[in-house]
N, CA, C, O and the ligand as a Tripos MOL2 file, in Angstrom:
@<TRIPOS>MOLECULE
protein
  261   259    66     0     0
PROTEIN
NO_CHARGES

@<TRIPOS>ATOM
      1 N           8.3680    0.8310   10.0860 N.3       1 MET1
      2 CA          7.0550    0.4540    9.3760 C.3       1 MET1
      3 C           6.4850    1.6680    8.7860 C.2       1 MET1
      4 O           6.3880    2.7070    9.4380 O.2       1 MET1
      5 N           6.0890    1.5590    7.5150 N.am      2 TYR2
      6 CA          5.3430    2.8050    6.7820 C.3       2 TYR2
      7 C           3.8060    2.6460    6.9010 C.2       2 TYR2
      8 O           3.2220    1.5640    6.8330 O.2       2 TYR2
      9 N           3.2740    3.7460    7.0700 N.am      3 HIS3
     10 CA          1.7110    3.8430    7.1430 C.3       3 HIS3
     11 C           1.1460    4.8500    6.2360 C.2       3 HIS3
     12 O           1.4200    6.0470    6.3250 O.2       3 HIS3
     13 N           0.2730    4.2960    5.2730 N.am      4 TYR4
     14 CA         -0.2800    5.2310    4.3320 C.3       4 TYR4
     15 C          -1.8610    5.0360    4.6530 C.2       4 TYR4
     16 O          -2.3700    4.0570    5.1980 O.2       4 TYR4
     17 N          -2.4670    6.1210    4.2160 N.am      5 ARG5
     18 CA         -3.9700    6.2020    4.1810 C.3       5 ARG5
     19 C          -4.4290    6.1760    2.6800 C.2       5 ARG5
     20 O          -4.1190    7.0870    1.9120 O.2       5 ARG5
     21 N          -5.0820    5.2400    2.3460 N.am      6 VAL6
     22 CA         -5.5580    5.0650    0.9170 C.3       6 VAL6
     23 C          -7.0130    5.1110    0.8780 C.2       6 VAL6
     24 O          -7.7290    4.1540    1.1710 O.2       6 VAL6
     25 N          -7.4660    6.3730    0.4680 N.am      7 GLU7
     26 CA         -8.8800    6.8140    0.7190 C.3       7 GLU7
     27 C          -9.7770    6.0990   -0.2730 C.2       7 GLU7
     28 O         -10.9440    5.8040   -0.0200 O.2       7 GLU7
     29 N          -9.1420    5.8290   -1.4550 N.am      8 ASP8
     30 CA        -10.0180    5.2500   -2.5930 C.3       8 ASP8
     31 C          -9.8860    3.7330   -2.6850 C.2       8 ASP8
     32 O         -10.1800    3.1130   -3.7080 O.2       8 ASP8
     33 N          -9.4040    3.1290   -1.5020 N.am      9 MET9
     34 CA         -9.4500    1.5560   -1.4630 C.3       9 MET9
     35 C         -10.8600    1.2720   -0.8380 C.2       9 MET9
     36 O         -11.2180    1.7290    0.2470 O.2       9 MET9
     37 N         -11.5700    0.5200   -1.5920 N.am     10 THR10
     38 CA        -13.0250    0.2970   -1.2760 C.3      10 THR10
     39 C         -13.3310   -1.2530   -1.1190 C.2      10 THR10
     40 O         -14.3550   -1.5250   -0.4930 O.2      10 THR10
     41 N         -12.6520   -2.1860   -1.5560 N.am     11 CYS11
     42 CA        -13.0480   -3.5500   -1.5030 C.3      11 CYS11
     43 C         -11.9040   -4.5260   -1.6090 C.2      11 CYS11
     44 O         -10.7680   -4.0950   -1.8080 O.2      11 CYS11
     45 N         -12.1310   -5.7790   -1.4900 N.am     12 GLY12
     46 CA        -11.1520   -6.7910   -1.5490 C.3      12 GLY12
     47 C         -10.2990   -6.7440   -2.7080 C.2      12 GLY12
     48 O          -9.1100   -7.0400   -2.5840 O.2      12 GLY12
     49 N         -10.8070   -6.3790   -3.8980 N.am     13 HIS13
     50 CA        -10.0620   -6.3510   -5.1380 C.3      13 HIS13
     51 C          -9.0260   -5.1380   -4.8780 C.2      13 HIS13
     52 O          -7.8410   -5.3890   -5.0980 O.2      13 HIS13
     53 N          -9.3150   -4.0640   -4.5050 N.am     14 CYS14
     54 CA         -8.5310   -3.0440   -4.1920 C.3      14 CYS14
     55 C          -7.2180   -3.5380   -3.2350 C.2      14 CYS14
     56 O          -6.0350   -3.3220   -3.5000 O.2      14 CYS14
     57 N          -7.6960   -4.1920   -2.1640 N.am     15 THR15
     58 CA         -6.6140   -4.5050   -1.3180 C.3      15 THR15
     59 C          -5.5790   -5.5680   -1.9560 C.2      15 THR15
     60 O          -4.3820   -5.5630   -1.6720 O.2      15 THR15
     61 N          -6.1250   -6.3990   -2.7740 N.am     16 SER16
     62 CA         -5.2050   -7.3350   -3.4600 C.3      16 SER16
     63 C          -4.4780   -6.8140   -4.5850 C.2      16 SER16
     64 O          -3.4050   -7.3330   -4.8910 O.2      16 SER16
     65 N          -5.0110   -5.7040   -5.3260 N.am     17 THR17
     66 CA         -4.3010   -4.9780   -6.3540 C.3      17 THR17
     67 C          -3.1320   -4.1300   -5.5090 C.2      17 THR17
     68 O          -1.9980   -4.0900   -5.9880 O.2      17 THR17
     69 N          -3.3830   -3.5410   -4.4120 N.am     18 ILE18
     70 CA         -2.3520   -2.8040   -3.7860 C.3      18 ILE18
     71 C          -1.3280   -3.6820   -3.1870 C.2      18 ILE18
     72 O          -0.1400   -3.3600   -3.2050 O.2      18 ILE18
     73 N          -1.7570   -4.8020   -2.6470 N.am     19 THR19
     74 CA         -0.8420   -5.8700   -2.1060 C.3      19 THR19
     75 C           0.1980   -6.2720   -3.0990 C.2      19 THR19
     76 O           1.3950   -6.3410   -2.8190 O.2      19 THR19
     77 N          -0.4070   -6.5830   -4.4970 N.am     20 LYS20
     78 CA          0.4230   -7.2310   -5.4470 C.3      20 LYS20
     79 C           1.4800   -6.0380   -5.9500 C.2      20 LYS20
     80 O           2.6390   -6.3140   -6.2630 O.2      20 LYS20
     81 N           1.0000   -4.8250   -5.9850 N.am     21 ALA21
     82 CA          1.7420   -3.6880   -6.4470 C.3      21 ALA21
     83 C           2.9330   -3.5870   -5.5220 C.2      21 ALA21
     84 O           4.0700   -3.5140   -5.9870 O.2      21 ALA21
     85 N           2.6840   -3.5790   -4.1600 N.am     22 ILE22
     86 CA          3.8010   -3.4170   -3.2560 C.3      22 ILE22
     87 C           4.7300   -4.5690   -3.3660 C.2      22 ILE22
     88 O           5.9420   -4.3530   -3.3620 O.2      22 ILE22
     89 N           4.1940   -5.9530   -3.4780 N.am     23 LEU23
     90 CA          5.0940   -7.0230   -3.4680 C.3      23 LEU23
     91 C           5.9190   -7.0670   -4.8670 C.2      23 LEU23
     92 O           7.0050   -7.6400   -4.9600 O.2      23 LEU23
     93 N           5.3490   -6.4690   -5.8290 N.am     24 ALA24
     94 CA          6.1580   -6.4150   -7.1190 C.3      24 ALA24
     95 C           7.2470   -5.3650   -6.9380 C.2      24 ALA24
     96 O           8.1940   -5.3770   -7.7250 O.2      24 ALA24
     97 N           7.1920   -4.4980   -6.0060 N.am     25 THR25
     98 CA          8.3910   -3.5480   -5.8570 C.3      25 THR25
     99 C           9.2570   -4.1050   -4.7010 C.2      25 THR25
    100 O          10.4690   -3.8900   -4.7090 O.2      25 THR25
    101 N           8.6660   -4.8250   -3.6920 N.am     26 ASP26
    102 CA          9.7790   -5.3940   -2.8610 C.3      26 ASP26
    103 C           8.9710   -6.7640   -2.4730 C.2      26 ASP26
    104 O           7.9660   -6.7590   -1.7610 O.2      26 ASP26
    105 N           9.5290   -7.8880   -3.0190 N.am     27 LYS27
    106 CA          8.8860   -9.1380   -2.7650 C.3      27 LYS27
    107 C           8.9590   -9.6910   -1.2730 C.2      27 LYS27
    108 O           8.3010  -10.6500   -0.8700 O.2      27 LYS27
    109 N           9.7720   -9.0150   -0.5840 N.am     28 ASN28
    110 CA          9.7760   -9.4270    0.8680 C.3      28 ASN28
    111 C           9.0850   -8.4880    1.7450 C.2      28 ASN28
    112 O           9.2070   -8.6480    2.9590 O.2      28 ASN28
    113 N           8.3970   -7.5570    1.3050 N.am     29 ALA29
    114 CA          7.6020   -6.5300    2.1350 C.3      29 ALA29
    115 C           6.4860   -7.3230    2.7270 C.2      29 ALA29
    116 O           5.9190   -8.2490    2.1460 O.2      29 ALA29
    117 N           6.1930   -6.8550    4.0270 N.am     30 LYS30
    118 CA          5.0350   -7.2840    4.8140 C.3      30 LYS30
    119 C           4.0020   -6.2550    4.6060 C.2      30 LYS30
    120 O           4.2590   -5.0800    4.8640 O.2      30 LYS30
    121 N           2.8290   -6.6220    4.1480 N.am     31 VAL31
    122 CA          1.6810   -5.8580    3.9320 C.3      31 VAL31
    123 C           0.6490   -6.0290    4.8130 C.2      31 VAL31
    124 O           0.1990   -7.1700    4.9100 O.2      31 VAL31
    125 N           0.1090   -5.0490    5.5630 N.am     32 ASP32
    126 CA         -0.9990   -5.1770    6.6280 C.3      32 ASP32
    127 C          -2.0870   -4.2070    6.2000 C.2      32 ASP32
    128 O          -1.8470   -3.0090    6.3480 O.2      32 ASP32
    129 N          -3.2130   -4.5670    5.7050 N.am     33 ILE33
    130 CA         -4.1410   -3.5130    5.1660 C.3      33 ILE33
    131 C          -5.4940   -3.7080    6.0570 C.2      33 ILE33
    132 O          -5.9300   -4.8230    6.3410 O.2      33 ILE33
    133 N          -6.0220   -2.6460    6.4070 N.am     34 ASP34
    134 CA         -7.2280   -2.5410    7.1310 C.3      34 ASP34
    135 C          -8.1550   -1.6100    6.3340 C.2      34 ASP34
    136 O          -8.0280   -0.3900    6.2400 O.2      34 ASP34
    137 N          -9.1880   -2.4390    5.7300 N.am     35 LEU35
    138 CA         -9.9190   -1.7870    4.7220 C.3      35 LEU35
    139 C         -10.9290   -0.7420    5.3620 C.2      35 LEU35
    140 O         -11.1800    0.3250    4.8030 O.2      35 LEU35
    141 N         -11.4560   -1.0970    6.4950 N.am     36 ALA36
    142 CA        -12.4090   -0.1700    7.2790 C.3      36 ALA36
    143 C         -11.8040    1.1760    7.5660 C.2      36 ALA36
    144 O         -12.4840    2.1950    7.4550 O.2      36 ALA36
    145 N         -10.4240    1.2080    7.9670 N.am     37 THR37
    146 CA         -9.8470    2.5600    8.3200 C.3      37 THR37
    147 C          -8.9890    3.0090    7.0730 C.2      37 THR37
    148 O          -8.2590    3.9970    7.1600 O.2      37 THR37
    149 N          -9.0830    2.3090    5.9690 N.am     38 LYS38
    150 CA         -8.1980    2.7660    4.7480 C.3      38 LYS38
    151 C          -6.8490    2.7850    5.0030 C.2      38 LYS38
    152 O          -6.1390    3.6210    4.4450 O.2      38 LYS38
    153 N          -6.3490    1.8890    5.8530 N.am     39 SER39
    154 CA         -4.9450    1.8830    6.3900 C.3      39 SER39
    155 C          -4.1390    0.7970    5.6890 C.2      39 SER39
    156 O          -4.5710   -0.3490    5.5640 O.2      39 SER39
    157 N          -3.0360    1.1680    5.2690 N.am     40 VAL40
    158 CA         -2.0970    0.2920    4.5130 C.3      40 VAL40
    159 C          -0.6690    0.5180    5.3080 C.2      40 VAL40
    160 O           0.0240    1.5330    5.2450 O.2      40 VAL40
    161 N          -0.4070   -0.6330    6.0450 N.am     41 LYS41
    162 CA          0.9060   -0.6220    6.8310 C.3      41 LYS41
    163 C           1.9810   -1.5120    6.1020 C.2      41 LYS41
    164 O           1.6690   -2.6620    5.7920 O.2      41 LYS41
    165 N           3.0030   -1.1120    5.8710 N.am     42 VAL42
    166 CA          4.0010   -1.8160    5.1400 C.3      42 VAL42
    167 C           5.3570   -1.8680    5.8580 C.2      42 VAL42
    168 O           5.8860   -0.8620    6.3310 O.2      42 VAL42
    169 N           5.8980   -3.1180    5.9140 N.am     43 GLU43
    170 CA          7.3330   -3.1980    6.4590 C.3      43 GLU43
    171 C           8.2290   -3.4670    5.2540 C.2      43 GLU43
    172 O           8.0340   -4.4540    4.5450 O.2      43 GLU43
    173 N           9.1160   -2.6790    5.0390 N.am     44 SER44
    174 CA          9.9060   -2.9050    3.7170 C.3      44 SER44
    175 C          11.3400   -2.2520    3.8640 C.2      44 SER44
    176 O          11.5640   -1.3130    4.6280 O.2      44 SER44
    177 N          12.3280   -2.8750    3.0170 N.am     45 THR45
    178 CA         13.7150   -2.0990    3.1400 C.3      45 THR45
    179 C          13.5640   -1.0430    2.0750 C.2      45 THR45
    180 O          14.3960   -0.1370    2.1170 O.2      45 THR45
    181 N          12.7210   -1.0020    1.2030 N.am     46 GLU46
    182 CA         12.6050    0.0080    0.1930 C.3      46 GLU46
    183 C          12.2310    1.3140    0.8360 C.2      46 GLU46
    184 O          11.7200    1.3130    1.9560 O.2      46 GLU46
    185 N          12.4660    2.4530    0.1670 N.am     47 ASP47
    186 CA         12.1480    3.8210    0.8200 C.3      47 ASP47
    187 C          10.5510    3.9230    0.8170 C.2      47 ASP47
    188 O           9.7660    3.3850    0.0360 O.2      47 ASP47
    189 N          10.2900    4.7400    1.8800 N.am     48 PHE48
    190 CA          8.8690    5.1700    1.9830 C.3      48 PHE48
    191 C           8.2210    5.6510    0.7430 C.2      48 PHE48
    192 O           7.0820    5.3040    0.4300 O.2      48 PHE48
    193 N           8.9260    6.4260    0.0620 N.am     49 GLU49
    194 CA          8.4250    7.1780   -1.1070 C.3      49 GLU49
    195 C           8.3390    6.0700   -2.2870 C.2      49 GLU49
    196 O           7.3950    6.1520   -3.0720 O.2      49 GLU49
    197 N           9.2030    5.1360   -2.4230 N.am     50 VAL50
    198 CA          9.1330    4.0830   -3.3980 C.3      50 VAL50
    199 C           7.9040    3.2600   -3.1990 C.2      50 VAL50
    200 O           7.1890    2.9430   -4.1500 O.2      50 VAL50
    201 N           7.6550    2.9120   -1.9640 N.am     51 ILE51
    202 CA          6.3580    2.0910   -1.8220 C.3      51 ILE51
    203 C           5.1380    2.9490   -1.9890 C.2      51 ILE51
    204 O           4.1150    2.4670   -2.4780 O.2      51 ILE51
    205 N           5.2110    4.3140   -1.5680 N.am     52 ARG52
    206 CA          3.9970    5.0600   -1.8170 C.3      52 ARG52
    207 C           3.7850    5.2510   -3.4390 C.2      52 ARG52
    208 O           2.6340    5.3590   -3.8610 O.2      52 ARG52
    209 N           4.7790    5.2870   -4.2460 N.am     53 GLU53
    210 CA          4.6930    5.4860   -5.6700 C.3      53 GLU53
    211 C           4.0680    4.0910   -6.2810 C.2      53 GLU53
    212 O           3.2500    4.1010   -7.2010 O.2      53 GLU53
    213 N           4.5230    2.9650   -5.6940 N.am     54 ALA54
    214 CA          3.9510    1.5830   -6.1280 C.3      54 ALA54
    215 C           2.3900    1.6430   -5.9640 C.2      54 ALA54
    216 O           1.6630    1.1590   -6.8310 O.2      54 ALA54
    217 N           1.9060    2.2230   -4.8800 N.am     55 ILE55
    218 CA          0.4420    2.2980   -4.6450 C.3      55 ILE55
    219 C          -0.0690    3.2590   -5.6990 C.2      55 ILE55
    220 O          -0.9640    2.8790   -6.4540 O.2      55 ILE55
    221 N           0.3780    4.3360   -5.7900 N.am     56 VAL56
    222 CA         -0.0440    5.3610   -6.7950 C.3      56 VAL56
    223 C          -0.0530    4.8670   -8.2380 C.2      56 VAL56
    224 O          -0.9860    5.1750   -8.9810 O.2      56 VAL56
    225 N           0.9550    4.1140   -8.6520 N.am     57 GLU57
    226 CA          1.1140    3.4910   -9.9150 C.3      57 GLU57
    227 C          -0.0450    2.4350  -10.2220 C.2      57 GLU57
    228 O          -0.4670    2.2790  -11.3680 O.2      57 GLU57
    229 N          -0.5110    1.7540   -9.1770 N.am     58 ALA58
    230 CA         -1.4940    0.8050   -9.1910 C.3      58 ALA58
    231 C          -2.7990    1.5100   -9.2710 C.2      58 ALA58
    232 O          -3.7850    0.8050   -9.4900 O.2      58 ALA58
    233 N          -2.9710    2.8670   -9.1180 N.am     59 GLY59
    234 CA         -4.1340    3.6740   -9.5300 C.3      59 GLY59
    235 C          -4.7720    4.0690   -8.2380 C.2      59 GLY59
    236 O          -5.9820    4.2900   -8.2840 O.2      59 GLY59
    237 N          -4.1550    4.1940   -7.0860 N.am     60 TYR60
    238 CA         -4.7470    4.6200   -5.9370 C.3      60 TYR60
    239 C          -3.8930    5.9770   -5.3460 C.2      60 TYR60
    240 O          -2.7740    6.3260   -5.7240 O.2      60 TYR60
    241 N          -4.6540    6.5780   -4.4140 N.am     61 SER61
    242 CA         -3.9790    7.7080   -3.6600 C.3      61 SER61
    243 C          -3.3400    6.9820   -2.6230 C.2      61 SER61
    244 O          -3.6810    5.8380   -2.3220 O.2      61 SER61
    245 N          -2.3050    7.6880   -1.9940 N.am     62 ALA62
    246 CA         -1.6530    7.1770   -0.8750 C.3      62 ALA62
    247 C          -1.1110    8.4830   -0.0830 C.2      62 ALA62
    248 O          -0.0620    9.0570   -0.3770 O.2      62 ALA62
    249 N          -1.9240    8.8420    0.8950 N.am     63 ALA63
    250 CA         -1.5860    9.9800    1.7060 C.3      63 ALA63
    251 C          -0.6500    9.3900    2.8410 C.2      63 ALA63
    252 O          -0.7440    8.2250    3.2270 O.2      63 ALA63
    253 N           0.2280   10.2700    3.3190 N.am     64 PHE64
    254 CA          0.9170   10.0060    4.4110 C.3      64 PHE64
    255 C           0.0830   10.1690    5.8100 C.2      64 PHE64
    256 O          -0.8830   10.9250    5.9150 O.2      64 PHE64
    257 N           0.5250    9.4600    6.7330 N.am     65 ILE65
    258 CA         -0.2820    9.3940    7.9530 C.3      65 ILE65
    259 C           0.7710    9.9010    9.0060 C.2      65 ILE65
    260 O           0.4630    9.9910   10.1940 O.2      65 ILE65
    261 CU        -12.0620   -2.3250   -4.7420 Cu       66 CU66
@<TRIPOS>BOND
     1     1     2 1
     2     2     3 1
     3     3     4 2
     4     3     5 am
     5     5     6 1
     6     6     7 1
     7     7     8 2
     8     7     9 am
     9     9    10 1
    10    10    11 1
    11    11    12 2
    12    11    13 am
    13    13    14 1
    14    14    15 1
    15    15    16 2
    16    15    17 am
    17    17    18 1
    18    18    19 1
    19    19    20 2
    20    19    21 am
    21    21    22 1
    22    22    23 1
    23    23    24 2
    24    23    25 am
    25    25    26 1
    26    26    27 1
    27    27    28 2
    28    27    29 am
    29    29    30 1
    30    30    31 1
    31    31    32 2
    32    31    33 am
    33    33    34 1
    34    34    35 1
    35    35    36 2
    36    35    37 am
    37    37    38 1
    38    38    39 1
    39    39    40 2
    40    39    41 am
    41    41    42 1
    42    42    43 1
    43    43    44 2
    44    43    45 am
    45    45    46 1
    46    46    47 1
    47    47    48 2
    48    47    49 am
    49    49    50 1
    50    50    51 1
    51    51    52 2
    52    51    53 am
    53    53    54 1
    54    54    55 1
    55    55    56 2
    56    55    57 am
    57    57    58 1
    58    58    59 1
    59    59    60 2
    60    59    61 am
    61    61    62 1
    62    62    63 1
    63    63    64 2
    64    63    65 am
    65    65    66 1
    66    66    67 1
    67    67    68 2
    68    67    69 am
    69    69    70 1
    70    70    71 1
    71    71    72 2
    72    71    73 am
    73    73    74 1
    74    74    75 1
    75    75    76 2
    76    75    77 am
    77    77    78 1
    78    78    79 1
    79    79    80 2
    80    79    81 am
    81    81    82 1
    82    82    83 1
    83    83    84 2
    84    83    85 am
    85    85    86 1
    86    86    87 1
    87    87    88 2
    88    87    89 am
    89    89    90 1
    90    90    91 1
    91    91    92 2
    92    91    93 am
    93    93    94 1
    94    94    95 1
    95    95    96 2
    96    95    97 am
    97    97    98 1
    98    98    99 1
    99    99   100 2
   100    99   101 am
   101   101   102 1
   102   102   103 1
   103   103   104 2
   104   103   105 am
   105   105   106 1
   106   106   107 1
   107   107   108 2
   108   107   109 am
   109   109   110 1
   110   110   111 1
   111   111   112 2
   112   111   113 am
   113   113   114 1
   114   114   115 1
   115   115   116 2
   116   115   117 am
   117   117   118 1
   118   118   119 1
   119   119   120 2
   120   119   121 am
   121   121   122 1
   122   122   123 1
   123   123   124 2
   124   123   125 am
   125   125   126 1
   126   126   127 1
   127   127   128 2
   128   127   129 am
   129   129   130 1
   130   130   131 1
   131   131   132 2
   132   131   133 am
   133   133   134 1
   134   134   135 1
   135   135   136 2
   136   135   137 am
   137   137   138 1
   138   138   139 1
   139   139   140 2
   140   139   141 am
   141   141   142 1
   142   142   143 1
   143   143   144 2
   144   143   145 am
   145   145   146 1
   146   146   147 1
   147   147   148 2
   148   147   149 am
   149   149   150 1
   150   150   151 1
   151   151   152 2
   152   151   153 am
   153   153   154 1
   154   154   155 1
   155   155   156 2
   156   155   157 am
   157   157   158 1
   158   158   159 1
   159   159   160 2
   160   159   161 am
   161   161   162 1
   162   162   163 1
   163   163   164 2
   164   163   165 am
   165   165   166 1
   166   166   167 1
   167   167   168 2
   168   167   169 am
   169   169   170 1
   170   170   171 1
   171   171   172 2
   172   171   173 am
   173   173   174 1
   174   174   175 1
   175   175   176 2
   176   175   177 am
   177   177   178 1
   178   178   179 1
   179   179   180 2
   180   179   181 am
   181   181   182 1
   182   182   183 1
   183   183   184 2
   184   183   185 am
   185   185   186 1
   186   186   187 1
   187   187   188 2
   188   187   189 am
   189   189   190 1
   190   190   191 1
   191   191   192 2
   192   191   193 am
   193   193   194 1
   194   194   195 1
   195   195   196 2
   196   195   197 am
   197   197   198 1
   198   198   199 1
   199   199   200 2
   200   199   201 am
   201   201   202 1
   202   202   203 1
   203   203   204 2
   204   203   205 am
   205   205   206 1
   206   206   207 1
   207   207   208 2
   208   207   209 am
   209   209   210 1
   210   210   211 1
   211   211   212 2
   212   211   213 am
   213   213   214 1
   214   214   215 1
   215   215   216 2
   216   215   217 am
   217   217   218 1
   218   218   219 1
   219   219   220 2
   220   219   221 am
   221   221   222 1
   222   222   223 1
   223   223   224 2
   224   223   225 am
   225   225   226 1
   226   226   227 1
   227   227   228 2
   228   227   229 am
   229   229   230 1
   230   230   231 1
   231   231   232 2
   232   231   233 am
   233   233   234 1
   234   234   235 1
   235   235   236 2
   236   235   237 am
   237   237   238 1
   238   238   239 1
   239   239   240 2
   240   239   241 am
   241   241   242 1
   242   242   243 1
   243   243   244 2
   244   243   245 am
   245   245   246 1
   246   246   247 1
   247   247   248 2
   248   247   249 am
   249   249   250 1
   250   250   251 1
   251   251   252 2
   252   251   253 am
   253   253   254 1
   254   254   255 1
   255   255   256 2
   256   255   257 am
   257   257   258 1
   258   258   259 1
   259   259   260 2
@<TRIPOS>SUBSTRUCTURE
     1 MET1         2 RESIDUE 1 A MET
     2 TYR2         6 RESIDUE 1 A TYR
     3 HIS3        10 RESIDUE 1 A HIS
     4 TYR4        14 RESIDUE 1 A TYR
     5 ARG5        18 RESIDUE 1 A ARG
     6 VAL6        22 RESIDUE 1 A VAL
     7 GLU7        26 RESIDUE 1 A GLU
     8 ASP8        30 RESIDUE 1 A ASP
     9 MET9        34 RESIDUE 1 A MET
    10 THR10       38 RESIDUE 1 A THR
    11 CYS11       42 RESIDUE 1 A CYS
    12 GLY12       46 RESIDUE 1 A GLY
    13 HIS13       50 RESIDUE 1 A HIS
    14 CYS14       54 RESIDUE 1 A CYS
    15 THR15       58 RESIDUE 1 A THR
    16 SER16       62 RESIDUE 1 A SER
    17 THR17       66 RESIDUE 1 A THR
    18 ILE18       70 RESIDUE 1 A ILE
    19 THR19       74 RESIDUE 1 A THR
    20 LYS20       78 RESIDUE 1 A LYS
    21 ALA21       82 RESIDUE 1 A ALA
    22 ILE22       86 RESIDUE 1 A ILE
    23 LEU23       90 RESIDUE 1 A LEU
    24 ALA24       94 RESIDUE 1 A ALA
    25 THR25       98 RESIDUE 1 A THR
    26 ASP26      102 RESIDUE 1 A ASP
    27 LYS27      106 RESIDUE 1 A LYS
    28 ASN28      110 RESIDUE 1 A ASN
    29 ALA29      114 RESIDUE 1 A ALA
    30 LYS30      118 RESIDUE 1 A LYS
    31 VAL31      122 RESIDUE 1 A VAL
    32 ASP32      126 RESIDUE 1 A ASP
    33 ILE33      130 RESIDUE 1 A ILE
    34 ASP34      134 RESIDUE 1 A ASP
    35 LEU35      138 RESIDUE 1 A LEU
    36 ALA36      142 RESIDUE 1 A ALA
    37 THR37      146 RESIDUE 1 A THR
    38 LYS38      150 RESIDUE 1 A LYS
    39 SER39      154 RESIDUE 1 A SER
    40 VAL40      158 RESIDUE 1 A VAL
    41 LYS41      162 RESIDUE 1 A LYS
    42 VAL42      166 RESIDUE 1 A VAL
    43 GLU43      170 RESIDUE 1 A GLU
    44 SER44      174 RESIDUE 1 A SER
    45 THR45      178 RESIDUE 1 A THR
    46 GLU46      182 RESIDUE 1 A GLU
    47 ASP47      186 RESIDUE 1 A ASP
    48 PHE48      190 RESIDUE 1 A PHE
    49 GLU49      194 RESIDUE 1 A GLU
    50 VAL50      198 RESIDUE 1 A VAL
    51 ILE51      202 RESIDUE 1 A ILE
    52 ARG52      206 RESIDUE 1 A ARG
    53 GLU53      210 RESIDUE 1 A GLU
    54 ALA54      214 RESIDUE 1 A ALA
    55 ILE55      218 RESIDUE 1 A ILE
    56 VAL56      222 RESIDUE 1 A VAL
    57 GLU57      226 RESIDUE 1 A GLU
    58 ALA58      230 RESIDUE 1 A ALA
    59 GLY59      234 RESIDUE 1 A GLY
    60 TYR60      238 RESIDUE 1 A TYR
    61 SER61      242 RESIDUE 1 A SER
    62 ALA62      246 RESIDUE 1 A ALA
    63 ALA63      250 RESIDUE 1 A ALA
    64 PHE64      254 RESIDUE 1 A PHE
    65 ILE65      258 RESIDUE 1 A ILE
    66 CU66       261 GROUP 0 **** ****
């Protein structure tokens, strides 16, 4: 499982945008977001960096944890 910290994720709109961006990259990914801790956990067969870039392309930062 991959774990990212998305500091600029602030509301439900952000979480849905990020979830859609990840699913557009890997439709079978499992996305688990905790807004309070800015945490995005992803289970995917894609590379860690590919998923990270999907989050960045959606307009957010994605730091490694
Ligand atoms: Cu938002």
